[in-house]
C-alpha positions in Angstrom: 77.6 71.2 93.8 80.8 70.1 96.3 83.0 70.6 93.2 81.8 74.0 91.9 81.9 75.0 95.6 85.7 73.8 95.8 86.7 75.6 92.4 85.0 78.9 93.6 86.8 78.8 97.2 90.3 78.2 95.3 90.3 80.8 92.7 89.3 83.4 95.4 92.5 81.8 97.7 94.4 82.2 94.8 93.3 85.6 94.0 93.7 87.0 97.9 97.6 88.0 97.5 96.7 90.7 94.3 95.8 92.7 96.7 93.3 96.2 96.0 94.6 99.7 95.8 96.8 101.9 98.7 95.3 101.4 102.6 95.7 102.9 105.2 94.3 101.6 109.1 94.3 103.4 112.2 94.9 100.9 115.4 94.4 102.8 118.5 96.2 105.9 116.9 98.8 104.9 114.7 98.9 104.8 111.1 100.1 102.1 108.6 100.2 102.4 104.9 100.5 100.4 102.5 100.3 100.0 98.4 99.1 96.5 97.2 99.6 97.1 93.3 96.2 97.9 92.4 93.4 95.3 92.3 89.9 94.6 91.6 89.6 94.1 95.0 87.7 97.0 97.6 89.6 96.4 100.8 92.4 94.3 102.4 91.8 90.5 101.9 93.4 87.3 103.8 93.3 83.9 104.7 92.1 82.0 107.9 92.4 78.7 109.0 90.8 76.6 111.6 89.5 74.2 113.8 85.3 73.9 113.7 83.5 71.8 116.1 79.4 71.3 115.0 77.0 69.1 116.9 79.8 66.3 117.5 81.5 66.9 114.1 85.4 68.3 114.5 86.6 69.2 111.3 89.6 71.9 109.9 88.2 74.5 108.2 90.1 76.5 105.7 88.7 80.0 104.1 88.9 83.6 103.0 87.9 87.3 104.3 88.0 90.6 102.7 88.0 93.8 105.1 84.7 96.1 103.1 85.9 99.3 105.6 84.3 101.1 108.9 80.0 101.0 108.5 80.1 102.8 112.0 83.3 104.1 114.1 85.6 101.8 115.0 82.8 98.7 113.3 84.5 97.1 110.5 82.4 95.1 108.0 84.1 92.0 106.9 82.4 89.4 104.7 84.4 85.5 104.3 83.6 82.1 103.2 85.4 79.1 105.0 85.9 75.7 103.7 85.2 72.9 106.5 86.1 69.3 106.0 85.9 65.7 108.2 84.1 63.4 109.8 82.5 62.4 106.9 80.5 65.9 106.4 81.6 69.0 104.2 80.5 72.5 105.4 80.9 75.2 103.4 79.9 78.8 105.7 79.4 82.4 104.0 79.9 84.9 107.3 78.9 88.4 107.2 81.0 90.0 109.9 80.6 92.9 112.0 83.0 93.9 114.9 83.5 96.3 117.0 87.1 97.3 117.2 88.2 98.2 121.2 91.0 100.8 120.6 90.9 102.3 123.9 91.8 98.3 125.0 94.8 98.1 123.3 97.5 99.7 121.4 99.7 98.9 118.2 100.8 96.4 117.3 97.9 95.2 119.4 94.0 95.2 118.8 90.8 93.2 120.5 87.4 93.0 118.9 84.2 91.5 119.1 81.1 91.3 117.5 78.3 89.2 115.6 78.2 87.4 112.0 75.1 86.6 110.2 76.2 83.6 108.6 74.5 81.0 105.5 75.6 77.6 106.2 75.1 75.0 103.5 75.7 71.4 105.2 76.9 68.2 103.1 76.5 64.9 104.7 78.5 61.5 103.0 75.9 59.2 103.2 76.5 55.3 102.6 75.7 53.5 99.4 71.6 53.6 98.6 70.8 55.7 101.4 69.7 58.3 99.0 67.7 56.1 97.3 65.1 55.9 100.3 64.8 59.8 100.7 67.5 60.0 102.1 68.5 64.1 102.2 72.3 64.2 102.5 72.6 68.3 102.7 71.0 71.4 104.1 71.1 75.6 104.2 70.5 76.7 107.4 71.0 80.7 108.2 73.3 80.9 111.4 74.0 83.8 114.0 77.1 83.7 116.2 79.2 85.7 118.2 83.0 86.3 118.1 85.9 87.9 120.0 89.5 88.2 118.8 93.0 90.0 119.0 95.2 91.3 116.0 98.7 92.1 116.2 99.8 94.2 112.7 103.4 93.1 111.4 106.5 96.0 110.0 104.7 95.1 106.5 101.6 96.9 108.0 99.9 93.4 107.3 97.8 91.4 110.1 97.9 88.4 112.2 94.5 87.4 113.9 93.0 84.7 116.4 89.6 84.7 116.4 87.1 82.3 118.3 83.0 82.5 117.4 80.2 80.9 119.2 76.9 79.7 118.6 73.8 81.6 119.4 71.8 80.6 116.2 72.3 77.4 113.8 75.6 77.9 113.3 79.2 75.8 114.8 79.5 75.5 118.0 83.0 76.5 118.2 85.4 78.1 115.8 89.2 79.1 116.5 91.2 79.8 113.5 93.9 81.7 113.2 94.1 84.4 110.1 96.6 86.4 108.1 95.3 90.0 106.7 97.5 91.6 103.6 97.0 94.9 104.2 
């Protein structure tokens, strides 16, 4: 199972630079436009890396996200996937982020956002040899909820850097700090 998840995530990460059609994004009254050459992706996508802390487990995580656009004025839907490694635990998280863009608090090229995320978390523990023979389950699925806040900075090419913090509300990592880059 872990091998299949890793292969799927690697395929997603490799496909990220082949981005979707021309996109226009308004940030604090300024429009940026980039032509990404036509692709099968429905919106701007990006990569992310960071640190995760969950019940004493300290990990580094890697992932990808895709901005699917506004579902309400200033509220973006950004699903993503992350894989965390470290402390003999592997965590795969599928996120469904809703983030409010605080356009009144920032001016281009900066942006601030806050919101929440519903996530599906798969946790796999590396148990000592023989532990599974005693009926010890080494994996678990959990539905989680977290709060998030972040800052973005647009580049001259229309891409975007982001720094994000997440905090657990229910069955999610205690906290995550993530640096990401979105290709527009």
